[in-house]
C-alpha positions as CSV (number, residue, x, y, z in Angstrom):
1,X,69.7,-29.7,207.7
2,X,66.4,-29.5,209.4
3,X,63.4,-27.3,208.6
4,X,63.6,-24.0,210.4
5,X,67.4,-24.2,210.9
6,X,69.2,-20.9,210.4
7,X,71.7,-20.7,207.6
8,X,73.8,-17.9,206.1
9,X,73.6,-17.3,202.4
10,X,75.5,-14.6,200.6
11,X,74.3,-13.0,197.4
12,X,73.3,-9.8,195.7
13,X,69.8,-8.4,196.2
14,X,68.1,-8.0,192.8
15,X,64.6,-7.0,193.7
16,X,62.6,-5.8,196.8
17,X,58.8,-6.1,196.7
18,X,56.5,-5.1,199.5
19,X,57.1,-8.2,201.6
20,X,59.4,-10.4,199.5
21,X,63.1,-10.1,198.6
22,X,64.8,-11.7,195.6
23,X,68.4,-12.6,196.1
24,X,70.9,-13.9,193.4
25,X,72.6,-17.0,194.9
26,X,73.3,-18.5,191.5
27,X,69.7,-19.2,190.9
28,X,67.3,-16.4,192.0
29,X,65.7,-17.1,195.4
30,X,62.7,-15.2,196.7
31,X,62.2,-15.2,200.5
32,X,60.2,-13.2,203.1
33,X,61.6,-9.8,203.9
34,X,61.6,-10.3,207.6
35,X,64.0,-13.3,207.2
36,X,66.7,-11.3,205.5
37,X,69.5,-9.4,207.2
38,X,71.2,-6.8,204.9
39,X,74.8,-6.0,205.4
40,X,77.1,-3.7,203.5
41,X,79.9,-4.9,201.2
42,X,83.4,-5.0,202.5
43,X,85.2,-1.7,201.9
44,X,89.0,-1.7,202.3
45,X,90.3,1.1,204.5
46,X,91.6,4.2,202.8
47,X,95.1,5.5,203.3
48,X,95.7,8.7,205.1
49,X,99.4,8.9,204.4
50,X,101.4,8.5,201.2
51,X,103.3,5.2,200.8
52,X,106.6,7.0,200.4
53,X,108.0,10.3,201.8
54,X,107.9,13.4,199.7
55,X,111.2,14.9,198.4
56,X,112.3,18.0,200.3
């Protein structure tokens, strides 16, 4: 790794201050807010049809 190199770290946001964000990566890590990209958690698709047919 080199200084300034972009890396992707995944963790839960625990605190947001005015210009800093604290992320739980195992240990708590505080970084500048403009360096963070927030994404939503994966949500599995919901079913629109039942798994088996209804009895007539």
